[in-house]
Biopython code that builds the backbone (N, CA, C, O; Angstrom):
import numpy as np
from Bio.PDB.StructureBuilder import StructureBuilder

atoms = [
    (1, "MET", "N", (22.130, 23.157, -3.095)),
    (1, "MET", "CA", (22.764, 23.295, -4.381)),
    (1, "MET", "C", (21.871, 24.151, -5.269)),
    (1, "MET", "O", (20.820, 23.694, -5.720)),
    (2, "GLY", "N", (22.271, 25.354, -5.515)),
    (2, "GLY", "CA", (21.472, 26.282, -6.263)),
    (2, "GLY", "C", (21.636, 26.175, -7.759)),
    (2, "GLY", "O", (20.983, 26.914, -8.496)),
    (3, "ASP", "N", (22.493, 25.274, -8.243)),
    (3, "ASP", "CA", (22.737, 25.193, -9.686)),
    (3, "ASP", "C", (21.780, 24.240, -10.403)),
    (3, "ASP", "O", (21.930, 24.009, -11.603)),
    (4, "GLY", "N", (20.807, 23.688, -9.693)),
    (4, "GLY", "CA", (19.830, 22.797, -10.312)),
    (4, "GLY", "C", (20.279, 21.354, -10.399)),
    (4, "GLY", "O", (19.497, 20.490, -10.794)),
    (5, "SER", "N", (21.527, 21.071, -10.038)),
    (5, "SER", "CA", (21.992, 19.688, -10.074)),
    (5, "SER", "C", (21.564, 18.971, -8.801)),
    (5, "SER", "O", (21.393, 19.601, -7.757)),
    (6, "PRO", "N", (21.392, 17.656, -8.885)),
    (6, "PRO", "CA", (20.969, 16.917, -7.687)),
    (6, "PRO", "C", (22.072, 16.928, -6.629)),
    (6, "PRO", "O", (23.258, 16.857, -6.952)),
    (7, "GLY", "N", (21.665, 17.019, -5.365)),
    (7, "GLY", "CA", (22.624, 16.985, -4.275)),
    (7, "GLY", "C", (23.090, 15.573, -4.001)),
    (7, "GLY", "O", (22.507, 14.608, -4.495)),
    (8, "LEU", "N", (24.144, 15.457, -3.210)),
    (8, "LEU", "CA", (24.674, 14.130, -2.869)),
    (8, "LEU", "C", (23.646, 13.275, -2.158)),
    (8, "LEU", "O", (23.593, 12.064, -2.369)),
    (9, "ASP", "N", (22.814, 13.901, -1.303)),
    (9, "ASP", "CA", (21.790, 13.130, -0.601)),
    (9, "ASP", "C", (20.816, 12.490, -1.578)),
    (9, "ASP", "O", (20.438, 11.332, -1.400)),
    (10, "SER", "N", (20.404, 13.223, -2.608)),
    (10, "SER", "CA", (19.441, 12.656, -3.555)),
    (10, "SER", "C", (20.087, 11.573, -4.412)),
    (10, "SER", "O", (19.420, 10.607, -4.781)),
    (11, "ILE", "N", (21.361, 11.713, -4.733)),
    (11, "ILE", "CA", (22.068, 10.680, -5.497)),
    (11, "ILE", "C", (22.201, 9.412, -4.654)),
    (11, "ILE", "O", (21.933, 8.310, -5.132)),
    (12, "ALA", "N", (22.620, 9.577, -3.389)),
    (12, "ALA", "CA", (22.765, 8.427, -2.492)),
    (12, "ALA", "C", (21.415, 7.758, -2.264)),
    (12, "ALA", "O", (21.323, 6.531, -2.244)),
    (13, "LEU", "N", (20.363, 8.564, -2.091)),
    (13, "LEU", "CA", (19.027, 8.007, -1.883)),
    (13, "LEU", "C", (18.600, 7.198, -3.099)),
    (13, "LEU", "O", (18.057, 6.103, -2.954)),
    (14, "GLY", "N", (18.837, 7.719, -4.281)),
    (14, "GLY", "CA", (18.477, 6.990, -5.503)),
    (14, "GLY", "C", (19.195, 5.661, -5.599)),
    (14, "GLY", "O", (18.605, 4.668, -6.025)),
    (15, "MET", "N", (20.459, 5.626, -5.210)),
    (15, "MET", "CA", (21.224, 4.380, -5.253)),
    (15, "MET", "C", (20.666, 3.365, -4.254)),
    (15, "MET", "O", (20.510, 2.188, -4.579)),
    (16, "ILE", "N", (20.367, 3.826, -3.042)),
    (16, "ILE", "CA", (19.812, 2.928, -2.014)),
    (16, "ILE", "C", (18.457, 2.395, -2.466)),
    (16, "ILE", "O", (18.187, 1.202, -2.333)),
    (17, "ILE", "N", (17.603, 3.266, -3.000)),
    (17, "ILE", "CA", (16.288, 2.829, -3.464)),
    (17, "ILE", "C", (16.440, 1.774, -4.558)),
    (17, "ILE", "O", (15.745, 0.757, -4.537)),
    (18, "ASP", "N", (17.338, 2.005, -5.510)),
    (18, "ASP", "CA", (17.552, 1.032, -6.591)),
    (18, "ASP", "C", (18.038, -0.307, -6.053)),
    (18, "ASP", "O", (17.549, -1.358, -6.468)),
    (19, "GLN", "N", (18.993, -0.273, -5.137)),
    (19, "GLN", "CA", (19.526, -1.512, -4.565)),
    (19, "GLN", "C", (18.455, -2.236, -3.742)),
    (19, "GLN", "O", (18.338, -3.459, -3.808)),
    (20, "LEU", "N", (17.684, -1.481, -2.976)),
    (20, "LEU", "CA", (16.639, -2.076, -2.145)),
    (20, "LEU", "C", (15.548, -2.691, -3.016)),
    (20, "LEU", "O", (15.067, -3.784, -2.718)),
    (21, "ARG", "N", (15.154, -2.014, -4.072)),
    (21, "ARG", "CA", (14.137, -2.564, -4.982)),
    (21, "ARG", "C", (14.651, -3.846, -5.645)),
    (21, "ARG", "O", (13.893, -4.796, -5.841)),
    (22, "SER", "N", (15.929, -3.867, -5.984)),
    (22, "SER", "CA", (16.524, -5.057, -6.586)),
    (22, "SER", "C", (16.460, -6.243, -5.614)),
    (22, "SER", "O", (16.103, -7.351, -6.013)),
    (23, "LEU", "N", (16.801, -6.014, -4.353)),
    (23, "LEU", "CA", (16.709, -7.072, -3.341)),
    (23, "LEU", "C", (15.262, -7.500, -3.136)),
    (23, "LEU", "O", (14.969, -8.692, -3.035)),
    (24, "TYR", "N", (14.363, -6.528, -3.076)),
    (24, "TYR", "CA", (12.939, -6.778, -2.851)),
    (24, "TYR", "C", (12.343, -7.629, -3.969)),
    (24, "TYR", "O", (11.517, -8.505, -3.712)),
    (25, "GLU", "N", (12.758, -7.376, -5.204)),
    (25, "GLU", "CA", (12.189, -8.056, -6.360)),
    (25, "GLU", "C", (12.924, -9.339, -6.745)),
    (25, "GLU", "O", (12.483, -10.045, -7.651)),
    (26, "SER", "N", (14.035, -9.655, -6.077)),
    (26, "SER", "CA", (14.815, -10.834, -6.462)),
    (26, "SER", "C", (13.994, -12.110, -6.294)),
    (26, "SER", "O", (13.186, -12.236, -5.374)),
    (27, "GLN", "N", (14.225, -13.050, -7.207)),
    (27, "GLN", "CA", (13.537, -14.333, -7.197)),
    (27, "GLN", "C", (14.572, -15.436, -7.135)),
    (27, "GLN", "O", (15.389, -15.512, -8.053)),
    (28, "PRO", "N", (14.607, -16.274, -6.158)),
    (28, "PRO", "CA", (13.743, -16.210, -4.988)),
    (28, "PRO", "C", (14.203, -15.102, -4.047)),
    (28, "PRO", "O", (15.357, -14.673, -4.081)),
    (29, "PHE", "N", (13.286, -14.656, -3.217)),
    (29, "PHE", "CA", (13.620, -13.620, -2.243)),
    (29, "PHE", "C", (14.632, -14.161, -1.249)),
    (29, "PHE", "O", (14.512, -15.295, -0.784)),
    (30, "ARG", "N", (15.631, -13.347, -0.924)),
    (30, "ARG", "CA", (16.608, -13.715, 0.105)),
    (30, "ARG", "C", (16.522, -12.684, 1.219)),
    (30, "ARG", "O", (16.566, -11.483, 0.952)),
    (31, "PRO", "N", (16.399, -13.138, 2.476)),
    (31, "PRO", "CA", (16.360, -12.196, 3.587)),
    (31, "PRO", "C", (17.594, -11.295, 3.583)),
    (31, "PRO", "O", (18.671, -11.704, 3.148)),
    (32, "PHE", "N", (17.426, -10.068, 4.070)),
    (32, "PHE", "CA", (18.549, -9.135, 4.133)),
    (32, "PHE", "C", (18.420, -8.251, 5.359)),
    (32, "PHE", "O", (17.393, -8.244, 6.037)),
    (33, "ILE", "N", (19.488, -7.503, 5.630)),
    (33, "ILE", "CA", (19.543, -6.620, 6.798)),
    (33, "ILE", "C", (19.825, -5.206, 6.321)),
    (33, "ILE", "O", (20.726, -4.977, 5.515)),
    (34, "LEU", "N", (19.039, -4.254, 6.831)),
    (34, "LEU", "CA", (19.282, -2.834, 6.585)),
    (34, "LEU", "C", (20.148, -2.313, 7.725)),
    (34, "LEU", "O", (19.762, -2.432, 8.888)),
    (35, "HIS", "N", (21.294, -1.747, 7.423)),
    (35, "HIS", "CA", (22.139, -1.132, 8.435)),
    (35, "HIS", "C", (21.919, 0.377, 8.371)),
    (35, "HIS", "O", (21.962, 0.978, 7.298)),
    (36, "LEU", "N", (21.683, 0.981, 9.541)),
    (36, "LEU", "CA", (21.359, 2.399, 9.609)),
    (36, "LEU", "C", (22.497, 3.214, 10.193)),
    (36, "LEU", "O", (23.398, 2.668, 10.830)),
    (37, "ALA", "N", (22.455, 4.520, 9.976)),
    (37, "ALA", "CA", (23.506, 5.428, 10.443)),
    (37, "ALA", "C", (23.647, 5.402, 11.967)),
    (37, "ALA", "O", (24.728, 5.669, 12.491)),
    (38, "ASP", "N", (22.563, 5.083, 12.681)),
    (38, "ASP", "CA", (22.636, 5.040, 14.149)),
    (38, "ASP", "C", (23.099, 3.665, 14.658)),
    (38, "ASP", "O", (22.992, 3.375, 15.849)),
    (39, "ARG", "N", (23.608, 2.831, 13.760)),
    (39, "ARG", "CA", (24.194, 1.519, 14.029)),
    (39, "ARG", "C", (23.161, 0.418, 14.282)),
    (39, "ARG", "O", (23.531, -0.698, 14.646)),
    (40, "ARG", "N", (21.876, 0.714, 14.096)),
    (40, "ARG", "CA", (20.874, -0.348, 14.200)),
    (40, "ARG", "C", (20.943, -1.229, 12.963)),
    (40, "ARG", "O", (21.320, -0.781, 11.880)),
    (41, "ALA", "N", (20.575, -2.480, 13.146)),
    (41, "ALA", "CA", (20.485, -3.428, 12.048)),
    (41, "ALA", "C", (19.045, -3.944, 12.020)),
    (41, "ALA", "O", (18.576, -4.542, 12.989)),
    (42, "ILE", "N", (18.351, -3.710, 10.908)),
    (42, "ILE", "CA", (16.938, -4.059, 10.791)),
    (42, "ILE", "C", (16.805, -5.234, 9.812)),
    (42, "ILE", "O", (17.055, -5.075, 8.617)),
    (43, "PRO", "N", (16.411, -6.409, 10.315)),
    (43, "PRO", "CA", (16.257, -7.547, 9.410)),
    (43, "PRO", "C", (14.955, -7.460, 8.610)),
    (43, "PRO", "O", (13.924, -7.019, 9.120)),
    (44, "VAL", "N", (15.024, -7.886, 7.360)),
    (44, "VAL", "CA", (13.841, -8.025, 6.509)),
    (44, "VAL", "C", (13.744, -9.513, 6.195)),
    (44, "VAL", "O", (14.463, -10.031, 5.340)),
    (45, "ALA", "N", (12.838, -10.192, 6.906)),
    (45, "ALA", "CA", (12.766, -11.647, 6.823)),
    (45, "ALA", "C", (12.031, -12.151, 5.585)),
    (45, "ALA", "O", (12.382, -13.195, 5.035)),
    (46, "HIS", "N", (11.013, -11.412, 5.148)),
    (46, "HIS", "CA", (10.206, -11.816, 4.002)),
    (46, "HIS", "C", (9.817, -10.585, 3.204)),
    (46, "HIS", "O", (9.703, -9.490, 3.755)),
    (47, "LYS", "N", (9.618, -10.761, 1.932)),
    (47, "LYS", "CA", (9.210, -9.673, 1.047)),
    (47, "LYS", "C", (7.931, -8.999, 1.549)),
    (47, "LYS", "O", (7.794, -7.778, 1.474)),
    (48, "GLU", "N", (7.010, -9.796, 2.054)),
    (48, "GLU", "CA", (5.723, -9.278, 2.518)),
    (48, "GLU", "C", (5.849, -8.409, 3.762)),
    (48, "GLU", "O", (4.896, -7.722, 4.129)),
    (49, "PHE", "N", (7.008, -8.425, 4.417)),
    (49, "PHE", "CA", (7.208, -7.645, 5.637)),
    (49, "PHE", "C", (7.659, -6.218, 5.351)),
    (49, "PHE", "O", (7.862, -5.445, 6.288)),
    (50, "LEU", "N", (7.822, -5.848, 4.080)),
    (50, "LEU", "CA", (8.325, -4.524, 3.727)),
    (50, "LEU", "C", (7.285, -3.790, 2.890)),
    (50, "LEU", "O", (6.723, -4.356, 1.953)),
    (51, "SER", "N", (7.028, -2.521, 3.233)),
    (51, "SER", "CA", (6.133, -1.699, 2.417)),
    (51, "SER", "C", (6.768, -0.333, 2.193)),
    (51, "SER", "O", (7.559, 0.140, 3.008)),
    (52, "TRP", "N", (6.409, 0.292, 1.077)),
    (52, "TRP", "CA", (7.011, 1.540, 0.621)),
    (52, "TRP", "C", (6.029, 2.696, 0.755)),
    (52, "TRP", "O", (4.826, 2.515, 0.563)),
    (53, "SER", "N", (6.528, 3.871, 1.081)),
    (53, "SER", "CA", (5.702, 5.079, 1.025)),
    (53, "SER", "C", (5.525, 5.455, -0.443)),
    (53, "SER", "O", (6.312, 5.018, -1.282)),
    (54, "PRO", "N", (4.508, 6.257, -0.774)),
    (54, "PRO", "CA", (4.312, 6.660, -2.170)),
    (54, "PRO", "C", (5.532, 7.369, -2.774)),
    (54, "PRO", "O", (5.802, 7.211, -3.964)),
    (55, "SER", "N", (6.264, 8.138, -1.979)),
    (55, "SER", "CA", (7.439, 8.843, -2.504)),
    (55, "SER", "C", (8.628, 7.912, -2.699)),
    (55, "SER", "O", (9.542, 8.229, -3.460)),
    (56, "GLY", "N", (8.629, 6.763, -2.018)),
    (56, "GLY", "CA", (9.739, 5.828, -2.095)),
    (56, "GLY", "C", (10.871, 6.134, -1.136)),
    (56, "GLY", "O", (11.840, 5.378, -1.069)),
    (57, "ARG", "N", (10.770, 7.227, -0.392)),
    (57, "ARG", "CA", (11.854, 7.610, 0.509)),
    (57, "ARG", "C", (11.767, 6.920, 1.869)),
    (57, "ARG", "O", (12.777, 6.773, 2.557)),
    (58, "THR", "N", (10.577, 6.503, 2.253)),
    (58, "THR", "CA", (10.368, 5.883, 3.560)),
    (58, "THR", "C", (9.816, 4.483, 3.367)),
    (58, "THR", "O", (8.980, 4.244, 2.497)),
    (59, "ILE", "N", (10.299, 3.555, 4.196)),
    (59, "ILE", "CA", (9.761, 2.193, 4.180)),
    (59, "ILE", "C", (9.315, 1.815, 5.587)),
    (59, "ILE", "O", (9.740, 2.410, 6.578)),
    (60, "VAL", "N", (8.454, 0.817, 5.644)),
    (60, "VAL", "CA", (8.043, 0.218, 6.911)),
    (60, "VAL", "C", (8.441, -1.242, 6.848)),
    (60, "VAL", "O", (8.108, -1.947, 5.895)),
    (61, "VAL", "N", (9.159, -1.693, 7.874)),
    (61, "VAL", "CA", (9.555, -3.096, 7.964)),
    (61, "VAL", "C", (8.828, -3.702, 9.158)),
    (61, "VAL", "O", (9.024, -3.281, 10.298)),
    (62, "HIS", "N", (7.995, -4.688, 8.885)),
    (62, "HIS", "CA", (7.271, -5.402, 9.940)),
    (62, "HIS", "C", (8.138, -6.559, 10.409)),
    (62, "HIS", "O", (8.836, -7.189, 9.615)),
    (63, "GLN", "N", (8.084, -6.832, 11.707)),
    (63, "GLN", "CA", (8.872, -7.919, 12.289)),
    (63, "GLN", "C", (7.955, -9.071, 12.696)),
    (63, "GLN", "O", (6.762, -8.861, 12.916)),
    (64, "PRO", "N", (8.495, -10.278, 12.798)),
    (64, "PRO", "CA", (7.673, -11.443, 13.157)),
    (64, "PRO", "C", (6.949, -11.293, 14.498)),
    (64, "PRO", "O", (5.914, -11.925, 14.712)),
    (65, "ASP", "N", (7.482, -10.462, 15.402)),
    (65, "ASP", "CA", (6.844, -10.285, 16.719)),
    (65, "ASP", "C", (5.776, -9.186, 16.706)),
    (65, "ASP", "O", (5.334, -8.744, 17.766)),
    (66, "GLU", "N", (5.358, -8.742, 15.511)),
    (66, "GLU", "CA", (4.341, -7.712, 15.306)),
    (66, "GLU", "C", (4.841, -6.284, 15.539)),
    (66, "GLU", "O", (4.059, -5.341, 15.424)),
    (67, "SER", "N", (6.118, -6.105, 15.863)),
    (67, "SER", "CA", (6.674, -4.754, 15.944)),
    (67, "SER", "C", (6.970, -4.288, 14.527)),
    (67, "SER", "O", (6.921, -5.079, 13.585)),
    (68, "LEU", "N", (7.277, -2.998, 14.374)),
    (68, "LEU", "CA", (7.620, -2.488, 13.057)),
    (68, "LEU", "C", (8.636, -1.369, 13.176)),
    (68, "LEU", "O", (8.781, -0.742, 14.225)),
    (69, "ASN", "N", (9.333, -1.133, 12.080)),
    (69, "ASN", "CA", (10.330, -0.068, 11.987)),
    (69, "ASN", "C", (9.935, 0.831, 10.822)),
    (69, "ASN", "O", (9.657, 0.348, 9.724)),
    (70, "ILE", "N", (9.911, 2.140, 11.066)),
    (70, "ILE", "CA", (9.677, 3.121, 10.010)),
    (70, "ILE", "C", (11.034, 3.746, 9.716)),
    (70, "ILE", "O", (11.661, 4.327, 10.602)),
    (71, "ILE", "N", (11.483, 3.626, 8.477)),
    (71, "ILE", "CA", (12.862, 3.982, 8.150)),
    (71, "ILE", "C", (12.908, 4.998, 7.015)),
    (71, "ILE", "O", (12.321, 4.802, 5.951)),
    (72, "ASP", "N", (13.622, 6.088, 7.275)),
    (72, "ASP", "CA", (13.949, 7.065, 6.237)),
    (72, "ASP", "C", (15.151, 6.494, 5.499)),
    (72, "ASP", "O", (16.194, 6.257, 6.109)),
    (73, "LEU", "N", (15.020, 6.272, 4.197)),
    (73, "LEU", "CA", (16.093, 5.608, 3.452)),
    (73, "LEU", "C", (17.370, 6.427, 3.384)),
    (73, "LEU", "O", (18.418, 5.886, 3.034)),
    (74, "LEU", "N", (17.318, 7.716, 3.708)),
    (74, "LEU", "CA", (18.559, 8.503, 3.787)),
    (74, "LEU", "C", (19.455, 8.037, 4.928)),
    (74, "LEU", "O", (20.646, 8.347, 4.951)),
    (75, "LEU", "N", (18.882, 7.288, 5.880)),
    (75, "LEU", "CA", (19.651, 6.804, 7.030)),
    (75, "LEU", "C", (20.261, 5.422, 6.803)),
    (75, "LEU", "O", (20.993, 4.928, 7.660)),
    (76, "VAL", "N", (19.974, 4.790, 5.662)),
    (76, "VAL", "CA", (20.513, 3.459, 5.374)),
    (76, "VAL", "C", (21.950, 3.596, 4.889)),
    (76, "VAL", "O", (22.231, 4.327, 3.940)),
    (77, "THR", "N", (22.856, 2.883, 5.554)),
    (77, "THR", "CA", (24.274, 2.938, 5.191)),
    (77, "THR", "C", (24.743, 1.696, 4.455)),
    (77, "THR", "O", (25.750, 1.735, 3.750)),
    (78, "ASP", "N", (24.006, 0.572, 4.617)),
    (78, "ASP", "CA", (24.451, -0.680, 4.012)),
    (78, "ASP", "C", (23.271, -1.632, 3.907)),
    (78, "ASP", "O", (22.370, -1.608, 4.745)),
    (79, "LEU", "N", (23.278, -2.459, 2.889)),
    (79, "LEU", "CA", (22.311, -3.541, 2.730)),
    (79, "LEU", "C", (23.099, -4.841, 2.736)),
    (79, "LEU", "O", (23.973, -5.049, 1.894)),
    (80, "GLU", "N", (22.789, -5.710, 3.682)),
    (80, "GLU", "CA", (23.524, -6.975, 3.838)),
    (80, "GLU", "C", (22.608, -8.138, 3.500)),
    (80, "GLU", "O", (21.550, -8.305, 4.107)),
    (81, "ILE", "N", (23.017, -8.933, 2.537)),
    (81, "ILE", "CA", (22.235, -10.108, 2.167)),
    (81, "ILE", "C", (22.629, -11.250, 3.092)),
    (81, "ILE", "O", (23.807, -11.579, 3.232)),
    (82, "LYS", "N", (21.623, -11.847, 3.719)),
    (82, "LYS", "CA", (21.882, -12.951, 4.626)),
    (82, "LYS", "C", (22.101, -14.235, 3.828)),
    (82, "LYS", "O", (21.503, -14.417, 2.767)),
    (83, "PRO", "N", (22.959, -15.126, 4.335)),
    (83, "PRO", "CA", (23.132, -16.419, 3.664)),
    (83, "PRO", "C", (21.798, -17.156, 3.638)),
    (83, "PRO", "O", (20.976, -16.992, 4.540)),
    (84, "ASP", "N", (21.584, -17.963, 2.608)),
    (84, "ASP", "CA", (20.296, -18.643, 2.486)),
    (84, "ASP", "C", (20.170, -19.851, 3.404)),
    (84, "ASP", "O", (19.089, -20.431, 3.507)),
    (85, "GLY", "N", (21.237, -20.239, 4.064)),
    (85, "GLY", "CA", (21.170, -21.313, 5.046)),
    (85, "GLY", "C", (21.274, -22.704, 4.456)),
    (85, "GLY", "O", (21.374, -23.687, 5.190)),
    (86, "ARG", "N", (21.252, -22.791, 3.150)),
    (86, "ARG", "CA", (21.380, -24.107, 2.522)),
    (86, "ARG", "C", (22.836, -24.352, 2.192)),
    (86, "ARG", "O", (23.510, -23.495, 1.619)),
    (87, "ARG", "N", (23.308, -25.511, 2.552)),
    (87, "ARG", "CA", (24.678, -25.888, 2.229)),
    (87, "ARG", "C", (24.671, -26.703, 0.960)),
    (87, "ARG", "O", (23.798, -27.544, 0.745)),
    (88, "ARG", "N", (25.636, -26.449, 0.139)),
    (88, "ARG", "CA", (25.752, -27.231, -1.081)),
    (88, "ARG", "C", (26.603, -28.459, -0.779)),
    (88, "ARG", "O", (27.651, -28.382, -0.136)),
    (89, "ARG", "N", (26.123, -29.564, -1.254)),
    (89, "ARG", "CA", (26.874, -30.802, -1.045)),
    (89, "ARG", "C", (27.963, -30.904, -2.082)),
    (89, "ARG", "O", (27.759, -30.628, -3.264)),
    (90, "ARG", "N", (29.115, -31.304, -1.613)),
    (90, "ARG", "CA", (30.220, -31.545, -2.556)),
    (90, "ARG", "C", (30.062, -32.943, -3.104)),
    (90, "ARG", "O", (29.753, -33.888, -2.379)),
    (91, "ARG", "N", (30.275, -33.049, -4.368)),
    (91, "ARG", "CA", (30.190, -34.353, -5.012)),
    (91, "ARG", "C", (31.437, -35.157, -4.650)),
    (91, "ARG", "O", (32.538, -34.617, -4.545)),
    (92, "LYS", "N", (31.236, -36.445, -4.464)),
    (92, "LYS", "CA", (32.365, -37.322, -4.155)),
    (92, "LYS", "C", (33.341, -37.289, -5.315)),
    (92, "LYS", "O", (32.959, -37.347, -6.484)),
    (93, "GLY", "N", (34.612, -37.195, -4.958)),
    (93, "GLY", "CA", (35.639, -37.160, -5.964)),
    (93, "GLY", "C", (35.925, -35.759, -6.471)),
    (93, "GLY", "O", (36.797, -35.575, -7.320)),
    (94, "ALA", "N", (35.210, -34.775, -5.967)),
    (94, "ALA", "CA", (35.432, -33.393, -6.437)),
    (94, "ALA", "C", (36.329, -32.659, -5.479)),
    (94, "ALA", "O", (36.635, -31.486, -5.695)),
]
sb = StructureBuilder()
sb.init_structure("model")
sb.init_model(0)
sb.init_chain("A")
sb.init_seg("    ")
for serial, (resi, resn, name, xyz) in enumerate(atoms, 1):
    if name == "N":
        sb.init_residue(resn, " ", resi, " ")
    sb.init_atom(name, np.array(xyz, "f"), 0.0, 1.0, " ", f" {name:<3s}", serial, name[0])
structure = sb.get_structure()
């Protein structure tokens, strides 16, 4: 784009970064899944398992088995929040 306006990739990247930072900073943290363009699903189990590059475009997700994923955020197609696993009890009579 030669007109000085941001391209669609930079707009989409900004949206993904904002959404990812929101999930990362949520209190309490809720595990989530990064869905990628190549159809992989990368779980983020804990806040401490995710680190950001200085530019913010690339992240590293560490897995419980000591493996890791290096992800270009331009490849993220969806962020899925996992259920927290706690069931709410229904009050009697409700």
